[in-house]
N, C-alpha and C positions, 0 to 999 in steps of 0.2 A: 552413524548419522550421515545424511548424504550429503556428498559438496559438489553443488552442482555448478561450480566454476568452470570445469574444465569444457572446451578445450583452451579457454581464454586466460587461464591462469596456470602456468606451468609447474612442474615438482620444484625448480629452483626458486620461483617466488614462494612458494608455499613452504619450502625450508627456512628462506629467510624470515619470515613470520614467526612459524614456530620456534626458530632458535632465539627469536628475541622476546618470546613469552607471548604472545599475542593469541588470540583468539580462543580463550578459556569461557566454559558454559556459564552463563548468569544462572539460569534456572528460572523457575516460576515462584510467583507470590501465590495468595491466596484468594484474590479476587482481580479477576482478568476481566479487562475489556476488550472488544474488539472495534477495530478501527478498519472502514470500508472506503476508502480514499478514491474519489473522483471516478467511480464506475460508472459512468454515465454513457451515452451511446456515441458521444462527440470522442470517446476514446477506445472504442472497442469497434465502431461503425454499425449501422443499422441493423446488418445480419452477418452472420460468421462469412467471411471470406479472406483472400490472401490479403497482405498488406496493402499491395499498389492499388488493388481493387477499393479497399476500404479508404484511400484518400480521396476517392471520388464522393465519399459521403461526408467527410471532416478531415482537415489538415493534420489533426491532432489524434486520427485513429490509428490504433496499433494492429488491427486486423484480427486473424486467428488467433495469435498470442493472448490477446485480451479476452477474447471467447473462451478457451482453455483455462485462463486463470478463472474467470467468473464460475466454470463448474467447478473450481476446486474451493470456491468461497461459500458455494451452497451449504455444504456438510457443516462448515464452520459455522454460517448462521442458524442451523438446525441445532448445533450443541448449545450455541450461546442463549438462544431463545428456550430451549428446553431445561437450560439451567438459571433461567432469569437473570443471564449476567449481561451487564450493559452493552448495547451494539450502537455505535455512533457513525456518523456518515458526514466526514467533512468533504466539503465539494465546493466546485467552483460555480457560482451563479452566473446568469449571462451577464457580459458585460457591454456598459454604454460607454460613450465615447470618453467620459469623465474617469473610466478605469482604465485606461490605455496602458500609461505608465511605460515604464522601461520594457516590460513584456511585450506590448503594443508595438514597439519600436523595433524589437527584436525579432518578433514572429508576426507582423503585421495581419495575416490572414486568419489569425485567432479573433480578432474582432469582428469574424463577418459569420462565425457560427450561427446557425438557425438555433430557434429555440427548442427544437425536436432534439439537438445534440444535448443539450442539458439535462435532459430526463434521465432518471435513473434507470438502469437496464434492469426488465423487468422481473428475470432471473432472481435477482439480488435487491430488489426494491425494499427501502424502507417501509416498516409497519408504522401504527400509531405509536407503539410502546418504544420506537426508536428515537434518537437525538440526533439532529440535524445541526450542523456546523458548518455556515457558509464561510468562506475564505477566499482571498484576493491575491494570496502569494502562495508559493510552495508548500510551505510548511503549514501542517493542519494546527499548530501553536500560536504563529505569528499573527499579532492582532486579533485573536479570536478568545473566546471564552472557553477554551477547552480545558485549559489547566483547573480553573473554577469548578468546573461540571465534573472533572476526573477527582478532585478533592471531595467533592459533595458525597460522591458515589463510592468513596471508598476504596479506589480502585489502585492497585499497586503493580498490576501487569499489563501490559498492551501488546495485542495481536494484531499485525499490521499487513492488511493486504491492500490490494488496488494499482494504482499507477501513478506516474512512471516510476519503475525500479529508481533510476537514476536521477529524478529529479522530485516529486513531492514525497516518495515514499522514503527515499533517503534523507531528504530535509527534515520530516516528519519524525525519524528515526532517530536522528541525531538529537534533535531536539527534545524528543522524549528521555533520552538516554541523560541528557544537560540536564533535566528536571529529576533526575533518579528513578525513574520507571524501569522497572525489568521490560525488556521488549523481544517478542518472539517475533520472527519473520517467516511464514513459509513462502519458501521459494516459487513454489508453481501457483500460488495466489497470488503473485503479483506479476507484472508486465512492464515490458517496454518496447519500443518500435524497433530495437535492433537486439539481437541476442548475445553479442560481444558486450553491448552496455549493459545489459541484464546481467550476465555474469560476473563482469570486474567491479560492478557496483555491489552485487550478492557477496563477493568475497571479501571487500573492503567493509561492508557493513558486517560480515560476520565475522573479522578480525578484531573489530573495535569497540562496537556500539548494541550488539544485538546476537540473540542465538538463532540461526539460519537452518532450518530443516523443511523436510517436506510435508505438505498437509496432512498426511497419513500419520507422520513422525509427531505432528503438532497435536493432531486429535488424540493420539495415544497419550501424550504426555498431558494435556488438559483433564482427560478423563480421570486422572489421579487426584485431583481438586476436588475436595467436596462440593457437592451442589447446595 
């Protein structure tokens, strides 16, 4: 299984976690759902381009790293839709002045993102069969109906994609783990604005909360579940 946290996490850190018994695989259940979190133009930029250029589109854009992850989400969507497994889009809706809260204070520019930024990236946009879950905070679970939907759908496993690895992905994975869902995180189908943040969070998530693997490895694992 791939280990995408090098070079941020060296051998000594990995040895410490292994010695403590962390990082054991959880495995998949029988009824997975795919979460596509915040894959909107505001998190990738209007077109593929380097990070600094993408910032000219939106202050929250991650640039090429986001577009690379979008390309890896595509085959996951194809598999889930072919199997009639649930596909769910937790996403941030356009913000009004009443939504500012602490995030508006911490990152004031986020309050000025134009409506285009909140549109879903066309390559991985939802269909009428998919479930939309608006959220106002990093976790897809906090103050949303996501758990109720997952229970109703009989879901036992979440495949989590989108952004950012150190923000909404991490908080959603931790909450999913707390609700006792099995979690699979394809490391190349999620993204952040800095590679070191991406790698460090992947390592910590993989040690404590989820199975972290490549999209190709995830597709192989998911293929073993009955349709």
